[in-house]
C-alpha positions, 0 to 999 in steps of 0.5 A: 623542688619547686612551689606549684600552687598556692590555695588560700582558705578562710575560717571563723573561729569563734571565742568560747567566752567574749574577750576584753582587752585593756579593762574593756576598752576592746572586746573580741567574740570571733577570729578570722583566720586565713589558712594558706596550702602550698602545694610542690611538683614533688608532691610534698604539701604544707600549711601555714596559718595567719590569725590576727586577734580580730581587727582593732587591735594592731595594724592586721586583720584577716582580709589584709593577709589574703590580700597580701598573698595575692600580691605575693604569690606570683613572686613565690611561685617557682621558688624552692621552699626549703630556701626560706630565705629566698622566699623571705627576700621574695616576700619582702620584695614583692611586698614591703612591711605587712609582715602578718601576711607573710608569715603563713607563707614562711610557716608553710614552706617551714613545714614543707622543708621538715617534711623533705628533711625527715625533721620536725621544724624545731630540730631543722632549725637546729634546736628541738628541746623536748622539755614540754612548755607550759601554756599560758592563759589569757585572761581578758576580763573586766573585774577582779572577780571575773578575772578570779573566775577565769584564772580558776577555769584555766588552773582546771585545765592544769595552766600553771601560767597566766596573761592577766590583761590590765590597763586603763585605770590606775586604782583598778590596775593597782588592785587587780594585780595586788588581788591576783598576787594573793591568790598567786600558787607557788610556781605560777607564771604571771604576766600582767599584759597592759596592751598599750592601755596606759599613758606615760603617767599611769604606767608610772602610777602603777609600777612604782605602787607594785614595785614590792611585788616583782611582777612583770607588766607586758608593753606598759606603754603605746611605743618603744619611745614611751616605755623608753621615756619612763624606764629609768624612773620605775623598777618593775621588769617589762615585757615587750610584744606589741612593740616588738615587730622587726629586727630593728626593734628587738635590737633596739630594746636590747641595746637600750635595756627597755625590757627583760623579757620579749613576747614574740608573736610569730604572726606579728614579726613575720613568721618563724625565719624572722623570729628566729633572729629575734631569739638570737638577739634575746639570747645574746642579751639575757632577755627571757622569752615568751613565744605565742601565736597571735590567735588561731587554731592547733596550727598557729599554736604548734608553730609556736612551740616548735620556735620555743623548743629552739629556746634553752629551757631556762630563756623559755618562759612559757607559750601562749596557745588559743586553742583553748579559747576557740569553739571549732577544731579544724583539725580533729583532735590532732597535733600537740594539745593541752597535757597538764597545762603543758604543750609537747613538741610533735615527732612528726616531720614538719609542722606535726599538724595539717587541717581538715581541709572540708572545714576551710572555705577556699577563697583563692588559688594562685598556679603555675 
């Protein structure tokens, strides 16, 4: 089997509500998604998606994915998509770095490999837990009152896991955390996500003030160096996601004890192939995991669910899904959807969901 063509598509994914990060520092209203279709000489077709969270969140943006695929296409055409390591190495040779541009190709290859084997991707990867995974909401709000309102909106949809955005103001952040803990229900999973919005001094002030609550803070500094510099000065559990990009990052975090939780964002780290290695480092060091698409449609959510299903139930806290945050559905209701706040692994071979192609804007096609 060999790849005969790679087609890229673009689609805008408007958010249901304006979304704020770091106490209002960044605002997002629409996501720029890139969909990739890979066709083979055996007649199998695989789909991938890459949807960065806007253009200003991290060094990743929609147009960059499409430009990266243009650069890599000639190196990937003609390869066997089932040999995901060969495809990975070809992409790394063609374009050093730019992991977010490689993720949708990797995803489409896994989709084809699963179809060829007659197995869902999670089973093909050697996992495949059928325990439904809790969906983590993303509570991007500017005030305590708005935070409560957003959490209630998600609770009404069955959500039991929440990622509450904080950062930027010490007094406000302490008050926000304590307010949410007052209304936190038994069994709820809550992560306080700073999104790099604190200086080292701010991080220590908030984390020390909240030590009695035993809550987890995600990305409480700009870099791993910042997180390392304060790690011995507070007792709050830490999750790392923005600074978890490469396998070397994962190794350092585990070796130096910088975090108790990995937030693995598939688009950021380069796709399932690279993310699986981070999963194994986490498991070897007793580190729990959240698995997330950076953003996107049900396709991206499903990819995250497949990786989550390869993680032992006790070590997988939740998956973050974006489909309930956007106002368009490019798959006509197909694929894993929210059921009482959880996602259920599809039994269909491969990814388990493909988009409606007529909803997508074709950008380019590369062929043998």
